[in-house]
Structures are given as structure tokens and as C-alpha cells.
N, C-alpha and C positions, 0 to 999 in steps of 0.2 A: 465758540458757543454763543447762542442767542438766547437772551433771558428777558422776559415781559413780566413786568409788575402789575398787580391788580390790588385795589383798596377800594373802601367804601366811604372812608373819612379822612380828614386830614387834621392833624393835631401837632403838637411839638414833638411827641414821641414819632410819629410819621416822618416828620422833616429830619429828626435825628438819624433815622433808619435810612432814608433817601440820601442824606449826605454821606453816610458810610458806605452806602452801596456804590455811590459814584467814585469814592476813594478806591474801593476794591475793583471797580471797573478799570481805572487807571493802572492798577497794579497787575491785574489778569488780563487785560486788554479783551475783554468780552464786549459784545454788542448789548445795548441796554435800551429797553421800550417800556411804554406803558400800555394798558389797554385803553380803548377809547374813551370809555366813561371816567377812569381815573385820571387820564390826561386832563380832561376837561375840568376836573374838580382841582387837580393839584396846581395847574398852571395859573389859577387865580391867586395862589398864595406862594408859590415856590418858583421864582422866575428861571431858576438854572434847569429846570425841566423842560423848559421850551427848546433846549438844545437837542432834545432826543425825539425819535419819532414815536407814532402810537399806531397800535392796530386795532382797527374799528372794523374788522370783517373777519369771516372764517377764513378766507384765503390768506390773510396776513397773520392771523394767529397761528396757521399751520407751520408758518416758518420758524417758530421759536422751539427751542429745545428744552427749556424749563420755565415754569410758572412761579413767580413768588408772589405769595398772598401776605399783604401787610394790614394786620387787624386782629380780630378774634376769630371764634370758631364760625360764627356768622360769615365773615368775610372768606373764610377758606371753603365753606359750602357754596357760596356764590362762585368762587373760583372754579369748583368742581363742574358747575353747570356751564361755565365758560369753555372749559376744555372740552368737555363731553366726549366723543368718540375720538377726539385728536389724542386723548389719554396722555398728554405731557405730563412728566413729573412735576409735581407741586411742592414747594417749600414754603411752610406757613412760620411767618414772624409774628410773634404775639405782641399786640399792644392792648389787647382786650383784658378781661376779668379772669375768666377760667382758662381759655386756652388750652383745652383738652386735646384738640386735633394738631395743634402747632408744634413745632419741634425746636424752634428758636426764639430768642429775645433779642432786644436792642442791646444787650449787654454783651453779647458775644458775636457780633456780626464778622469780625475778622477771623475768628476761629471757624465759623460756619462756612465761610467762603473758602478758606484753606481746606477744609474737609470736603467741600463740594468739588473744588478742582483737582483735589488728589484722590477722587473716587472713593473717599472714606464713608460711604453711606450706603444704604440699602433702600429699595423700593418697597414700600409696604402696601400691598394691592388690597384694596377695600372694595367690597361687593357692593353694588347700586342696586336699588329696588325701583322697578318700573311700573307705571300706572297705565292701563289699557282701557279704553272705553270707546263708545260709538261718537260720542263728541269728544274732542281733545283741545280744550282750553289752553294747555300747557304748550302746545306746539311741539317743537324738537327737544324741549327740555322737560319731558314727561318722566323724569327719573330724580330720585334723591339719594344721598348719601346716609342720612340718619334714618328717616322714617315718612311713610305715608300715614296721615292722620284723618280719620273720617269723624267729622264733628257736627253737632246740631247747629243751626243756623240762627237760633233765636235763644234767648236767655231764661226761658222757662221750660217749656216740656221736653221730655227726653226723646231720643229716637230709637228705633229698633233696627238693629243691624243683623241680618241674617247672613252666616258666614258659612263658606263651602270650602273645602280641601280637596282640590282636584275633583270637583263636582260632587263630593260626597258632603252631606250636611254635617256641620261642626256644632253650631249653636246659634240661637237668637239672642242677642245682647240688647237688654233693655238698659240704656245708659246714655250719658252725655256724648259718647263716642267710642271710638276704637283707634287704637295705635298699632300699626304693623311696622316694626323696625328691624334695621339690620344689625348684627353684633356692634358695628360702630355706633349705631344710635341706641344701643342698650343703655348707654350712661346719659342719655338725655331725656326727652319727653317721657319715654317708656319707664325710666327708672322713677320718676316723678310720680308716676302712677301705679307704683309697686311692682313693676316688671324686674326681672332678673338682670344682672350683669353677665352679658355673654362676650366671651373672648374673640377678637377679630379671627377671620379666617376658619370660623366653627361651622360655616355653611349652613346657617340656620336664619329663620325669621321668628321674631317674637311677637305674639299677638296679645295686646294688653288691654282691656276695657277701662274706659275713663268714667270714673263715677257710676258704676254699675249699680242697678237697683237690687239685683240679686247678690248677696254677700257671699255666696258659695262659689261664684264665678271668679276664676283665677287666671293669671296669664298662662299662656300654653306657648312651647317652642316648637316648631316645625321645621322641616328641611326646606332649604331654599330652592330646591328643585321642584317643589310644589307650585301649584297655580291656586291663589286664593281668591275667591270671587265674592261678591257681596250684593245683596238686594237690601235697599233701606226703606224703611217705612218712615213717615214723619208728618205729624199734624199739619205743620206748615207747607208741605208739599216739596220742600227741597232741604238740601244739607250741604255742607262745606266739605271739600277735599284739600288737604294741605300737603304739599311736598316739601318737606323741610320748612322754609319760611314763606313759601308762595302757596297762595289759596285761590280758589275759584268755587263758585256756587255751582251745584249740580240739581237736576230735578229728581225726584224720589222714583220716577219710572225709568232711569237710566242706570242699568246695571254695570258695575265697574270690576275689574280684576287686576290683581297684583302678581307679578313674577319678578325673578332676578334679571336684571338688565344684562345684556351680551357682553358689555364691556365694563372696566372697573375704574376705579379712581386710584392713581398712584402717588402715594404720599412719601415724600423723602425723610428717611429716619437716620439719624447718625449712629455711629457704632456703640456710643453709650446709651441708647434709647432702650428703656425696659419697660413693656406695658404696665407690669404690675407695681413698678415704682410709680409711674403716673397714677394709676389708681389711688395708691396710699396717698400721694401728695395733693392731688387735685380734689379727692373725696373725703380728706382727712380722716382716712382710716387709722384706727388705733389712736387718735387724738384723745388724751385725757386731760379734760378741763380742770382736773384736781392739781395737775403738775405745772 
């Protein structure tokens, strides 16, 4: 088995996990490598990593069977963009705060690797959302796991987002912006704007306005087989489009559309994983401060 590791930051927790993974490599005899960007970062602080190779091209990445993401949800989202159409299974090891998408921590690496090599896991396939436009500043990574957000580009005036579902007019949103999320992203930005929690694999998109001027406007859930298109009006003549944490400026005369991506993100989940347990624990559901 060939495993490639990605991360965005280096800390004591990162070093602890890397040391544990190297020990497990000696036990299970798998091939270990780093993504190119992570190798450049880690090699400055962790001398032992220089004994391992790094994958700095799509061709080299394609050789690996599993990707390991060390960090928080943001790191895992970035790992999804790195794997892309290669669709390698991703194991998230959390060193961040919430870690909603990750399935392991630095406290159980030995058990995690046991389960991994004994095939005691499932692949949780998550839908991705894709942005289409005449101009494509995102290149090959014009997709996201959580959401596509359309945002005003300045701090004052609202924008008008004219939304269409399969070319049928839905609504004109006078707002700070609009979030279109996958079920995975329903617990992220969309939730903070008042959107509903939607269970993964529900085959839906959630359209949630951000700071809508009309208080009667509410989030709406639509089929992810729909094509959602937008025409944006802005006093500044431009607006922002964000795919998870990546953003670019668009001119208002450029229409954009959103649809489900043709491939998925495959997240490794172990046999004791339960989505509803994660909801309760991560979102503090049922927590009574009186107790």
C-alpha cells in the first residue's frame, strides 16, 4: 500500500502524528510519502521526513492508494482539491478545533492503522459541487466539497442575486450574498446563515441567503440534479465567488452556474462512525449548561 500525507501547518501535534505514522510504517511495511507543499514545510522542522519521497505532480499523486490529511476540516477540504478526479480515499486526522470531517486523532493512530490495514472501514462518498462560467479563474479545481458562496466585494452595499433552477426563475435575493452548499457543507457556512442540517447522500443542494434584506426569504433545498444559474447585479460592478476557502473576483456581467460534479470525495470512516453521534458531539446538541 502507498500512502501520501498532506497538511498545511506544522505543530507539536503534527510531529507527534508523523512519528506515530512512521512507527506504523515499520510495523505494516507500507510506502510513505508527502505532498510537495507539505514536504517543503515539514522538512524545515522534522529532519526524519527527508528520508521519504514527495509527490509534486498529478502523475506522482496518482501512484498512491490513500491520502492522509493531518489538520482540521480546512486541511481536509484542501486534500479533496489535491486528489480531485483521482478520488483516492482520504483519512482525516484531526489536529484542529472542530474536526467535523475528520475521523481520527493523535490519540488513536495505532488503532486507526490496524483498522485501515484490516479493512475495517467504509468509504463515505460525498457529493461535490461544481462552478461553471465563461471565465474560469479556478482552473481544474473549480469544485468544492462544502459550498459555493456568492458574496459582495465591498463592505457597504448589497448585491442582487437573480437565481434560476433549470432556467426557471426562482427569486431575486437582495443580500450580502448567497451560499449553495452540499449536504456535507450544510453544517458549515450555510448553517451559520440559518440553513438546515441535511444528512450526507441526500442528493440535495441547499440555497441559503446571507444577510437578506427581505426577512421572508428563507433557505430552500433543491435536487442536486438541478442546474442552478445566477445573474448578479452590483453597484461596484463586481462580486466574489468562493469555493470552500478559495475565492476570486468576477464581473457582474458574467453569468455563472452550479451543478453536481461528476466525481465524489471518498472519506474513510471506521466501523464505529455514526453521523448523528458526530452532530451531537461537534454541535453540542442537547448540552444543558445547567448541568
